[in-house]
N, C-alpha and C positions, 0 to 999 in steps of 0.2 A: 191690678190684672193678673189674671193666669199667664204665666208667661213659661213656654217649654225649657224645661231645666237646660239643655244642651244650648240654648240661645242666652243664657245669663252671662257667660265671659263678653260674648260681644258687647252686650249693653254696657257691661263695666269699661270695657276699654271704650265705647263711644262716649259713656258719660266723663271718664277720666279726659279724654280728648276735651272736650266742653269745657271741664274746669281749666284747663291750660288755656284754651280761648279765651275765657271770663279774666283769668289771673292776667293774662298779657295785655287786655284790653283794659284793665285795670291800673295797671303800670305805665302805659301809655296816656292814659287820661292824667294820672299823676303827673308825668312828665310835659304834658303841653301846658302845665300852670291853673288849669280848669280847678275849680271849686274841689276838695278831695272828697267830697259828699257824693258825688258821682263817680268817683273811684269804689267808694264804700258800696254803693248799689251793685255795682258790678261783681266787687268780693264777696258779697253776700250771697248772688247767685252762684257764685262758686262755690262757697261753703256749701250750699244748699245741694248743687249738684255732686259733690262729694260724698255727702250725705246719701243720697241715692246710690252711687257705686256702692257704698258699705251696705246698703240694704239687697242689693243684688248679691253681692259677696257673701253676706249672712245666708242668703235663700238657696246657695249652692248646697248649704249641708242638708236640706230635705232630700229624702228617698223618692218621691214620687217623680213621674216624669214631666207633670205640670206642677208650677211651683207659684202660689199666691203671696205674691210680695205687698206686705201688711205695711202701711205708711208711704205707699209709691206716690200718691197723690196728696199727701198731708205734709205741709211746708216745715211743722214743728216737729215731727217725725225725722224728717231729712236731716233738718239741722242737729238734731240731737244723737242722730245716728253718725253724724260727722264729728260731733264732740267725743266721739269714744275714740277716735283718732288724733284728733287735733287737741293738742292742751289749749286750756281755758284764755292762757294770755296769747295766743296765737287766734283768738277769735273776737279781739277787743278792738274798737274802734279809736277808743283812747280810754287811757289809763284808769281815770279815776282817781279821787283824792283818798280814797279810803279802801281798805282791802275787803272782799264781800263779804266774808264770812267773819269778820271781826264785830260787826254791828247788824241788828238785827231791824233796826228802824228804818223805814221809808225814806227818810229824810237825809240820806248822807248820798255823795257823789260816787257811786262804785264803778263807772265806767259803763260804756256802752259796749254791746257784743253784737256781734254780724247774727242779727235774727231778723224772722219776718216783719215784724214790728218795725224796726229799725229800718230796714228796705222801703218799706211802704211809706214812712215819715219822709222818707227822700227824694220820692216821686211827685209829692203833691204838696200842698200849703194846708195846713190845719188849724182848728180854734182849740186852744187848750189853755184859756185862762189869759189869751194872748196870742198871737198869731206864730206860727211853729211850721218850719220846714226843716225836715233832716235831724239828725244827730250831731254831736260834736265828733269831730274826726281831728286825729292827731296823726298829720301825714306822715311823719318820720314811723309811727307804731305800725301805720297801716302797709307801708313799705316791708318794713321788717316781716309782718304777718304773711302777705303776699307771697315774699320769697320763703317762708316757712311752709307755708301750704305747698308751694311748688317743689319743695323738697320731698314734704310727706306723699303728695302725688306719685311723683317717680319713683319712689320706694315702693307704694303700694300696687302701680303698675307691674314692675317685677312682680311681686308676691302673687298678684290676684290674677293676670292674664297670661 
């Protein structure tokens, strides 16, 4: 969308508010003992909304009174924007058995990252050589990453708004 440049900071603030809500919801779900996959879905929404805040922040550098925010509606673009500010380890649902950059083969478990495909897989059942729903989630790692993203959001709120 084309957004007035003077409205970007309010958008950033609103996005960061929503990130905080999703993170608190994810923590609350983990505390109820419900399957951690539901909390992972909420966490992935938080990561994507943080990415939207990043895109809005980056758009502040433009000199035009109206700014076109590229990637605003693109799930992958927002997740990649978030990854510019969130360490890879804090985007994982589980750590995996192998380091991601150590192998090129597709047959190794490198862990699952909070992304659009992982989120969709948690919302419904699919068939891929067997019935599948969701991705593997390490509850302790997810709790750590919720806390890490909360800390990052707090710092960015001070810097960006």
